[in-house]
C-alpha positions as CSV (number, residue, x, y, z in Angstrom):
1,X,-18.3,2.5,10.0
2,X,-19.5,5.1,12.4
3,X,-22.6,4.9,14.6
4,X,-24.3,8.1,15.8
5,X,-24.6,8.9,19.5
6,X,-28.4,8.7,19.1
7,X,-28.2,5.1,17.7
8,X,-25.9,4.1,20.6
9,X,-28.6,5.3,23.1
10,X,-31.2,3.3,21.2
11,X,-29.0,0.2,21.3
12,X,-28.7,0.5,25.1
13,X,-32.4,0.9,25.5
14,X,-33.0,-2.1,23.2
15,X,-30.7,-4.2,25.3
16,X,-32.3,-3.1,28.6
17,X,-35.8,-4.0,27.3
18,X,-34.7,-7.3,25.8
19,X,-31.9,-9.1,27.7
20,X,-32.7,-8.6,31.5
21,X,-36.4,-9.3,31.1
22,X,-35.7,-12.1,28.7
23,X,-33.4,-13.8,31.2
24,X,-36.1,-13.6,33.9
25,X,-38.7,-15.0,31.6
26,X,-36.5,-17.8,30.5
27,X,-35.7,-18.7,34.1
28,X,-39.4,-19.1,34.8
29,X,-40.2,-20.9,31.5
30,X,-37.2,-23.1,31.3
31,X,-35.5,-23.3,34.7
32,X,-32.2,-25.1,35.3
33,X,-32.5,-28.8,36.1
34,X,-33.0,-29.7,39.8
35,X,-29.9,-32.0,39.8
36,X,-27.6,-29.2,38.6
37,X,-23.9,-29.8,39.3
38,X,-22.3,-26.4,39.9
39,X,-18.8,-27.6,39.2
40,X,-19.8,-29.1,35.9
41,X,-21.6,-25.9,34.9
42,X,-18.5,-23.8,35.8
43,X,-16.4,-26.2,33.8
44,X,-18.7,-25.6,30.7
45,X,-18.5,-21.9,31.3
46,X,-14.7,-22.1,31.6
47,X,-14.5,-23.9,28.3
48,X,-16.8,-21.3,26.7
49,X,-14.6,-18.5,27.9
50,X,-11.5,-20.3,26.5
51,X,-13.1,-20.7,23.1
52,X,-14.4,-17.1,23.1
53,X,-10.9,-15.8,24.0
54,X,-9.4,-17.5,20.9
55,X,-11.5,-16.3,17.9
56,X,-10.1,-17.5,14.6
57,X,-9.3,-15.3,11.7
58,X,-9.8,-17.2,8.4
59,X,-9.1,-15.3,5.2
60,X,-9.7,-12.0,6.9
61,X,-13.0,-13.1,8.6
62,X,-13.2,-13.4,12.4
63,X,-14.9,-16.6,13.3
64,X,-16.5,-17.0,16.8
65,X,-16.6,-20.8,17.2
66,X,-18.9,-21.0,20.2
67,X,-21.9,-22.8,18.7
68,X,-20.6,-26.3,19.4
69,X,-20.2,-25.6,23.1
70,X,-23.5,-23.8,23.3
71,X,-25.3,-26.9,21.8
72,X,-23.8,-29.2,24.4
73,X,-24.8,-26.8,27.2
74,X,-28.3,-26.3,25.9
75,X,-28.9,-30.1,25.5
76,X,-27.4,-30.7,29.0
77,X,-28.8,-27.9,31.1
78,X,-31.5,-26.1,29.1
79,X,-32.0,-22.7,27.7
80,X,-31.4,-20.5,30.7
81,X,-27.8,-21.8,31.5
82,X,-27.1,-21.6,27.7
83,X,-28.2,-18.0,27.6
84,X,-26.0,-17.0,30.7
85,X,-23.0,-18.8,29.2
86,X,-23.4,-17.1,25.8
87,X,-23.7,-13.7,27.4
88,X,-20.5,-14.3,29.4
89,X,-18.7,-15.6,26.2
90,X,-19.7,-12.4,24.3
91,X,-18.2,-10.3,27.1
92,X,-14.9,-12.3,26.9
93,X,-14.8,-12.1,23.1
94,X,-15.2,-8.3,23.1
95,X,-12.6,-7.9,25.8
96,X,-10.2,-10.0,23.8
97,X,-10.9,-8.0,20.6
98,X,-9.9,-4.8,22.5
99,X,-12.9,-2.7,21.7
100,X,-12.1,1.0,22.0
101,X,-14.1,3.3,24.2
102,X,-16.1,4.7,21.2
103,X,-17.0,1.1,20.2
104,X,-18.4,0.0,23.6
105,X,-21.9,0.1,22.2
106,X,-20.9,-3.2,20.6
107,X,-21.2,-5.0,24.0
108,X,-25.0,-4.4,24.4
109,X,-25.5,-4.9,20.6
110,X,-23.8,-8.2,20.5
111,X,-25.3,-9.3,23.7
112,X,-28.8,-8.6,22.4
113,X,-28.0,-10.4,19.0
114,X,-26.8,-13.6,20.6
115,X,-29.6,-13.5,23.2
116,X,-32.2,-13.4,20.3
117,X,-30.4,-16.2,18.5
118,X,-30.3,-18.5,21.5
119,X,-33.8,-17.6,22.8
120,X,-35.6,-18.1,19.4
121,X,-33.7,-21.3,18.5
122,X,-34.4,-22.7,22.0
123,X,-38.1,-21.9,21.8
124,X,-38.2,-23.5,18.4
125,X,-36.6,-26.7,19.9
126,X,-39.1,-26.8,22.7
127,X,-42.0,-26.1,20.3
128,X,-41.0,-29.2,18.3
129,X,-41.1,-31.3,21.5
130,X,-37.5,-31.3,22.4
131,X,-36.5,-31.8,26.1
132,X,-33.6,-31.1,28.3
133,X,-31.1,-34.0,28.5
134,X,-32.5,-35.9,25.5
135,X,-31.7,-39.6,25.2
136,X,-30.2,-40.2,21.8
137,X,-30.3,-44.0,22.4
138,X,-34.1,-44.0,22.2
139,X,-34.0,-43.6,18.4
140,X,-33.6,-41.0,15.7
141,X,-36.3,-38.6,17.0
142,X,-34.1,-36.8,19.7
143,X,-31.2,-36.7,17.2
144,X,-33.3,-35.1,14.5
145,X,-34.6,-32.5,17.0
146,X,-31.0,-31.8,18.1
147,X,-29.9,-31.3,14.5
148,X,-33.0,-29.1,13.8
149,X,-32.0,-26.9,16.8
150,X,-28.4,-26.6,15.5
151,X,-29.6,-25.7,12.0
152,X,-32.1,-23.1,13.1
153,X,-29.5,-21.7,15.5
154,X,-27.1,-21.2,12.6
155,X,-29.7,-19.7,10.2
156,X,-31.1,-17.3,12.9
157,X,-27.5,-16.3,13.7
158,X,-26.9,-15.3,10.1
159,X,-30.2,-13.5,9.6
160,X,-30.1,-11.6,12.9
161,X,-26.5,-10.5,12.5
162,X,-27.2,-9.3,8.9
163,X,-30.4,-7.4,10.1
164,X,-28.6,-5.7,12.9
165,X,-25.7,-4.6,10.6
166,X,-28.3,-3.1,8.2
167,X,-30.1,-1.2,10.9
168,X,-27.2,-0.1,13.0
169,X,-24.4,0.5,10.4
170,X,-26.7,1.3,7.5
171,X,-24.8,-1.0,5.2
172,X,-26.0,-3.5,2.6
173,X,-24.8,-7.0,3.5
174,X,-24.9,-10.0,1.2
175,X,-26.3,-13.1,2.9
176,X,-24.0,-15.4,0.8
177,X,-20.9,-13.3,1.2
178,X,-17.4,-14.3,2.4
179,X,-18.5,-14.3,6.1
180,X,-21.3,-16.8,5.2
181,X,-19.0,-19.2,3.5
182,X,-16.4,-19.4,6.3
183,X,-19.1,-19.4,9.0
184,X,-20.8,-22.4,7.3
185,X,-17.5,-24.3,6.8
186,X,-16.4,-23.8,10.4
187,X,-19.9,-24.7,11.8
188,X,-20.2,-27.9,9.8
189,X,-16.7,-29.0,11.0
190,X,-17.3,-28.1,14.7
191,X,-21.0,-29.1,15.0
192,X,-20.4,-32.8,15.7
193,X,-18.1,-31.8,18.6
194,X,-21.1,-30.3,20.4
195,X,-23.1,-33.6,20.2
196,X,-20.0,-35.7,21.2
197,X,-19.3,-33.4,24.1
198,X,-22.9,-33.7,25.3
199,X,-23.0,-37.5,25.1
200,X,-19.5,-37.9,26.6
201,X,-20.4,-35.7,29.5
202,X,-23.4,-37.9,30.4
203,X,-21.0,-40.8,30.8
204,X,-17.8,-39.2,32.1
205,X,-18.9,-36.0,33.7
206,X,-16.4,-33.1,33.8
207,X,-13.6,-35.3,32.4
208,X,-15.4,-34.9,29.0
209,X,-14.5,-31.3,28.9
210,X,-10.8,-32.2,29.1
211,X,-11.1,-34.9,26.4
212,X,-12.9,-32.6,24.0
213,X,-12.1,-29.1,25.1
214,X,-8.4,-29.7,25.6
215,X,-7.6,-30.7,22.0
216,X,-9.8,-28.0,20.6
217,X,-8.2,-25.3,22.6
218,X,-4.7,-26.6,21.6
219,X,-5.6,-26.6,17.9
220,X,-7.1,-23.1,18.3
221,X,-3.9,-21.9,20.0
222,X,-1.8,-23.3,17.2
223,X,-4.0,-21.7,14.5
224,X,-3.8,-18.4,16.4
225,X,0.0,-18.6,16.5
226,X,0.1,-19.4,12.8
227,X,-2.2,-16.5,12.1
228,X,0.1,-14.1,14.1
229,X,3.0,-15.4,12.1
230,X,1.1,-14.7,8.9
231,X,0.4,-11.2,10.0
232,X,4.1,-10.6,10.8
233,X,5.1,-11.9,7.3
234,X,2.5,-9.6,5.8
235,X,3.9,-6.6,7.8
236,X,7.5,-7.5,6.7
237,X,6.4,-7.6,3.1
238,X,4.6,-4.3,3.4
239,X,7.7,-2.8,5.1
240,X,9.9,-3.9,2.2
241,X,7.4,-2.3,-0.3
242,X,7.2,0.9,1.7
243,X,11.0,1.0,1.9
244,X,11.3,0.9,-1.9
245,X,8.6,3.6,-2.2
246,X,10.4,5.9,0.3
247,X,13.7,5.4,-1.6
248,X,12.0,6.6,-4.8
249,X,11.1,10.0,-3.3
250,X,13.6,12.8,-3.8
251,X,11.9,15.5,-1.7
252,X,12.2,15.4,2.1
253,X,8.6,16.5,2.7
254,X,7.3,13.9,0.3
255,X,9.3,11.2,2.1
256,X,7.9,12.2,5.5
257,X,4.3,12.5,4.2
258,X,4.6,9.0,2.6
259,X,6.2,7.5,5.7
260,X,3.3,8.8,8.0
261,X,0.7,7.9,5.4
262,X,1.8,4.3,5.2
263,X,2.1,4.0,9.0
264,X,-1.5,5.3,9.3
265,X,-2.6,2.6,6.9
266,X,-1.0,-0.1,9.0
267,X,-1.7,1.1,12.5
268,X,-4.4,3.1,14.3
269,X,-2.6,6.5,14.7
270,X,-4.3,9.6,16.2
271,X,-1.0,11.5,16.9
272,X,2.3,11.3,15.1
273,X,5.6,13.2,15.8
274,X,8.8,12.9,13.8
275,X,11.8,14.5,15.6
276,X,15.3,14.9,14.1
277,X,18.5,15.2,16.2
278,X,20.7,18.1,15.0
279,X,24.5,18.1,15.0
280,X,24.6,20.3,18.1
281,X,22.8,17.5,20.0
282,X,19.5,19.4,19.9
283,X,16.2,17.9,18.8
284,X,14.0,19.4,16.2
285,X,10.3,18.6,15.5
286,X,10.2,17.9,11.8
287,X,6.6,16.9,11.5
288,X,3.6,17.0,13.8
289,X,0.3,15.4,12.8
290,X,-2.7,15.3,15.1
291,X,-6.0,13.7,14.1
292,X,-4.9,13.7,10.5
293,X,-4.0,17.4,10.4
294,X,-0.5,18.7,10.0
295,X,0.2,21.1,12.8
296,X,2.8,23.8,13.2
297,X,6.2,22.4,14.2
298,X,6.9,24.6,17.2
299,X,9.9,24.0,19.5
300,X,9.1,21.3,22.0
301,X,12.0,21.8,24.4
302,X,12.9,18.1,24.6
303,X,16.0,16.9,26.4
304,X,17.6,13.5,26.7
305,X,16.0,11.1,29.2
306,X,13.0,13.5,29.7
307,X,9.6,12.6,28.4
308,X,8.8,9.7,26.1
309,X,10.8,10.9,23.1
310,X,13.7,12.0,25.4
311,X,13.7,8.6,26.9
312,X,13.9,6.9,23.5
313,X,16.6,9.4,22.5
314,X,18.7,8.8,25.6
315,X,18.4,5.0,25.8
316,X,18.3,4.3,22.0
317,X,15.6,1.7,22.7
318,X,12.0,1.6,21.5
319,X,9.1,1.8,24.0
320,X,5.6,0.4,23.8
321,X,2.9,1.5,26.2
322,X,-0.6,-0.1,26.0
323,X,-2.4,2.5,28.2
324,X,-1.8,5.9,29.9
325,X,-1.3,4.1,33.2
326,X,1.9,2.6,31.9
327,X,3.5,5.9,30.9
328,X,1.6,8.4,33.1
329,X,4.5,8.8,35.5
330,X,6.8,9.9,32.6
331,X,6.7,13.7,32.3
332,X,5.6,14.3,28.7
333,X,3.8,17.5,28.3
334,X,3.8,17.3,24.5
335,X,1.6,14.2,24.4
336,X,-2.2,15.1,24.2
337,X,-4.2,14.3,27.3
338,X,-6.5,11.8,25.7
339,X,-3.7,9.6,24.3
340,X,-3.5,6.0,25.6
341,X,-1.3,3.7,23.6
342,X,2.1,4.9,22.6
343,X,5.0,3.7,20.3
344,X,8.3,5.4,20.6
345,X,11.0,4.3,18.1
346,X,14.6,5.6,17.6
347,X,15.7,6.3,14.0
348,X,19.1,4.7,13.6
349,X,21.7,5.3,10.8
350,X,25.2,3.8,10.9
351,X,24.7,2.9,14.6
352,X,23.8,6.5,15.5
353,X,20.4,7.9,16.6
354,X,19.4,10.5,14.1
355,X,15.8,11.0,15.3
356,X,12.8,9.7,17.1
357,X,9.3,8.7,15.9
358,X,6.4,8.8,18.4
359,X,3.0,7.4,17.5
360,X,0.0,7.6,19.8
361,X,-3.6,6.4,19.8
362,X,-6.6,7.2,21.9
363,X,-7.3,3.4,22.1
364,X,-5.9,1.2,24.8
365,X,-3.8,-1.7,23.6
366,X,-3.7,-0.3,20.1
367,X,-0.2,-1.6,19.3
368,X,1.5,-4.9,19.6
369,X,5.1,-6.0,19.9
370,X,5.2,-7.3,16.4
371,X,4.0,-3.9,15.1
372,X,6.8,-2.2,17.1
373,X,9.3,-4.4,15.2
374,X,7.9,-3.4,11.8
375,X,7.8,0.3,12.7
376,X,11.4,0.0,13.8
377,X,12.4,-1.4,10.4
378,X,10.4,1.3,8.6
379,X,12.2,4.0,10.7
380,X,15.5,2.7,9.4
381,X,14.2,2.9,5.8
382,X,12.9,6.4,6.5
383,X,16.2,7.7,8.0
384,X,18.1,6.6,4.9
385,X,15.4,7.9,2.5
386,X,15.5,11.3,4.2
387,X,19.3,11.5,4.0
388,X,19.2,10.6,0.3
389,X,16.4,13.2,-0.4
390,X,18.4,15.9,1.4
391,X,21.5,15.1,-0.7
392,X,19.4,15.3,-3.8
393,X,17.8,18.6,-2.8
394,X,21.3,20.0,-1.9
395,X,22.7,18.9,-5.3
396,X,19.7,20.3,-7.1
397,X,19.9,23.6,-5.2
398,X,23.6,23.9,-6.0
399,X,23.0,23.2,-9.7
400,X,20.3,25.9,-9.8
401,X,22.0,28.6,-7.8
402,X,24.8,31.0,-8.5
403,X,27.5,30.2,-6.1
404,X,28.5,33.8,-5.7
405,X,25.2,35.7,-5.3
406,X,23.1,32.7,-4.1
407,X,20.5,33.8,-6.6
408,X,19.0,31.4,-9.1
409,X,21.1,30.8,-12.2
410,X,20.1,31.1,-15.9
411,X,19.3,27.3,-16.1
412,X,16.6,27.7,-13.4
413,X,15.4,31.0,-14.8
414,X,14.9,29.5,-18.2
415,X,12.9,26.5,-16.8
416,X,10.6,28.9,-14.8
417,X,10.2,31.1,-17.8
418,X,9.0,28.3,-20.1
419,X,6.7,27.0,-17.3
420,X,5.1,30.5,-16.9
421,X,4.6,30.7,-20.6
422,X,2.9,27.3,-20.6
423,X,0.5,28.7,-17.9
424,X,-0.1,31.7,-20.1
425,X,-1.1,29.5,-23.0
426,X,-3.5,27.5,-20.8
427,X,-5.0,30.8,-19.5
428,X,-3.9,30.0,-16.0
429,X,-1.9,33.2,-16.1
430,X,-3.1,36.5,-17.6
431,X,0.2,38.3,-17.9
432,X,3.9,38.1,-17.3
433,X,6.6,40.8,-16.9
434,X,10.3,40.5,-17.3
435,X,12.9,43.0,-16.0
436,X,16.5,42.8,-17.2
437,X,19.1,45.1,-15.4
438,X,22.7,45.6,-16.1
439,X,25.3,47.4,-13.9
440,X,26.6,50.6,-15.6
441,X,30.4,50.7,-16.2
442,X,31.0,47.5,-14.2
443,X,34.3,46.9,-16.0
444,X,35.7,50.1,-14.5
445,X,34.9,48.8,-11.0
446,X,36.9,45.6,-11.6
447,X,39.8,47.5,-13.2
448,X,39.9,50.1,-10.5
449,X,39.3,48.1,-7.3
450,X,39.9,44.5,-8.4
451,X,37.7,41.6,-9.2
452,X,37.1,40.7,-5.5
453,X,35.6,44.1,-5.1
454,X,33.5,43.5,-8.2
455,X,32.2,40.3,-6.5
456,X,31.3,42.2,-3.4
457,X,29.2,44.6,-5.5
458,X,27.5,41.7,-7.2
459,X,26.6,40.0,-3.9
460,X,25.3,43.2,-2.3
461,X,23.3,44.1,-5.4
462,X,21.8,40.6,-5.5
463,X,20.8,41.0,-1.8
464,X,19.1,44.4,-2.4
465,X,17.1,43.1,-5.4
466,X,16.0,40.0,-3.6
467,X,14.9,41.9,-0.5
468,X,12.8,44.3,-2.7
469,X,11.2,41.6,-4.9
470,X,10.7,39.0,-2.1
471,X,8.2,36.3,-3.1
472,X,6.5,38.3,-5.8
473,X,8.8,37.0,-8.5
474,X,11.9,35.0,-9.5
475,X,15.3,36.8,-9.3
476,X,18.2,35.2,-11.2
477,X,21.7,36.1,-12.3
478,X,21.5,36.2,-16.0
479,X,25.3,36.3,-16.6
480,X,28.2,38.6,-15.7
481,X,26.7,41.8,-14.3
482,X,23.2,41.2,-15.7
483,X,20.2,40.2,-13.6
484,X,16.7,39.2,-14.5
485,X,13.4,39.5,-12.6
486,X,10.4,37.4,-13.7
487,X,7.1,38.7,-12.3
488,X,3.8,36.7,-12.8
489,X,0.5,38.7,-13.0
490,X,2.3,42.0,-13.1
491,X,1.5,44.8,-15.6
492,X,4.0,46.9,-17.5
493,X,3.4,49.9,-15.2
494,X,3.8,47.8,-12.0
495,X,7.0,46.3,-13.3
496,X,8.2,49.8,-14.2
497,X,7.5,51.1,-10.6
498,X,9.3,48.1,-9.2
499,X,12.3,48.6,-11.4
500,X,12.4,52.3,-10.4
501,X,12.5,51.3,-6.8
502,X,15.4,48.9,-7.3
503,X,17.2,51.5,-9.4
504,X,17.0,54.1,-6.6
505,X,18.1,51.6,-4.0
506,X,21.3,51.0,-6.2
507,X,22.0,54.7,-7.1
508,X,21.2,56.3,-3.8
509,X,23.0,54.0,-1.4
510,X,26.7,53.4,-1.8
511,X,28.4,50.0,-1.9
512,X,31.0,49.2,0.7
513,X,34.2,47.5,-0.5
514,X,36.5,45.6,1.9
515,X,38.5,43.7,-0.7
516,X,39.8,46.6,-2.7
517,X,43.3,47.4,-4.2
518,X,44.0,50.7,-2.4
519,X,46.6,49.1,-0.2
520,X,45.0,50.0,3.2
521,X,42.7,48.2,5.6
522,X,39.9,50.8,5.5
523,X,36.6,50.1,3.7
524,X,35.8,52.1,0.6
525,X,32.5,53.5,-0.3
526,X,31.6,53.7,-4.0
527,X,28.5,54.5,-6.0
528,X,27.3,52.6,-8.9
529,X,24.2,52.7,-11.1
530,X,22.2,50.2,-13.2
531,X,20.0,50.4,-16.3
532,X,16.7,48.5,-16.7
533,X,14.7,47.1,-19.6
534,X,11.1,45.8,-19.3
535,X,8.9,43.7,-21.6
536,X,5.6,41.9,-20.9
537,X,3.7,39.0,-22.3
538,X,1.4,38.5,-24.1
539,X,1.4,42.3,-25.0
540,X,5.1,42.5,-26.2
541,X,5.9,38.8,-26.9
542,X,4.3,35.5,-27.7
543,X,7.1,33.2,-26.8
544,X,9.9,33.1,-24.1
545,X,12.8,34.0,-26.4
546,X,10.9,37.0,-27.8
547,X,10.2,38.2,-24.2
548,X,13.9,38.1,-23.4
549,X,14.9,39.7,-26.7
550,X,12.5,42.6,-26.3
551,X,13.4,43.3,-22.6
552,X,17.1,43.2,-23.7
553,X,16.4,45.7,-26.5
554,X,14.6,48.0,-24.1
555,X,17.7,47.8,-21.8
556,X,20.3,48.8,-24.4
557,X,18.2,51.0,-26.7
558,X,15.9,52.6,-24.3
559,X,18.2,52.9,-21.2
560,X,21.9,52.5,-22.0
561,X,21.9,54.6,-25.2
562,X,19.7,57.2,-23.5
563,X,22.3,57.9,-20.8
564,X,22.2,54.9,-18.4
565,X,20.8,54.8,-14.8
566,X,17.3,54.7,-16.0
567,X,14.3,52.3,-16.7
568,X,12.9,51.8,-20.2
569,X,10.0,49.7,-21.4
570,X,9.9,47.9,-24.7
571,X,8.2,49.9,-27.4
572,X,7.0,48.2,-30.6
């Protein structure tokens, strides 16, 4: 939920007009008692700070259990001391929650909300006839007034928080939502503690804070540790799930994209860098993401023990920095200037460092040690998944390429051909052209100079065709000395011109043979020619096999029989 800069200014003005004047007014209307014991007040404030520093997370809802302490303070010292204590507690809570710079508006916002709750509920209590330091031994009257104060405090807290969320965040909030249920349960449980603390303090003084506050703080600490353990367990479960998902990917880029996507869902990441260590002990930037945008992977010039990634690479140990002050002395020119928190994790495989992952956030204290452990586990999953994907891509590449010419083979060509025809049928493509070429008298080359020389001709011819066609079409070795060129969105005339260009590059430039049978070490220069056949779809053919058949007919009838070394288009 984002808040506009204009709204943030209004929040600050709202706080300035409400809280400072309100505190002055309260001091005049309800001043502290004359017999105020400063040590006791500081003790109450210390207890409030401890409670505020340990908010509880119950079922995903953060609970601020300060009401029971504020009730005791209000009954014992009046509204002004309670207001000051609550303001201090709000500050402690927001510091504990690690509010980022862009969220600092929450400090005046929460301060104003809690001020309103305390002020209005306190005024209601005084309006009903309540007093400071009520004597609960006099009868039920003071007790009922104290309960009324607690109830109105709780109701106002719910209403004012909901109203501020609607006005500031522009979101619809249900009064009886999940937050309401857990707030109610926790308030009902802790409310008696406030009255017990008040009455015990009247008899025992500051020792009451130890008897009541000590056990509460201990239980809060235990629950917080339990909650942290639950978070770690959840992270471990997510890491296992992500590891399975990474293993299912067979494309290196898909593995990297999924890896960074899942990390971004778990952590606050503004900048992410995935670096891979090459066999020559050089480091390569495989992926660079800044503010959610994939950036060019330019050379970063990283060396061992230099910069953050170089330090991780050199030591083989992860690093965690909570703010720029912690890593500012490390020369790292590649990290953006507004980064604060940083995680650097080595990618390990078989006990060897194969890469480094660096994550950065503009927030201070954005990452925790438990998160570093989880990312470390995910990096191991990622390293294995990338290696498996590379093996798959290599095997797939080898199965779809001619080992001699390095062009695509017939299997790949056939798959692309059927895919292109499918696009024609769906009107995604308008036309498709096919060129088939065959080397003239290639058998004579093999018989005269040897099959190794024939292979040299095939490799050089494949290189010339690929250089001319480039990315405009698919070039494949059709079989033997035949080659095919599939050209999407190309007319018959355009295909003819391209074929002529290729034919001239073959006929006009000799081929150099180094592996010939002449019995000397000198290279031989020979000339060869090729014949071409062209067919297009949907003009000449309505299915893939017909397109091949018609282009083949144009090759042998229109070009070979007509004298070779020429281009012929299919004629119906």
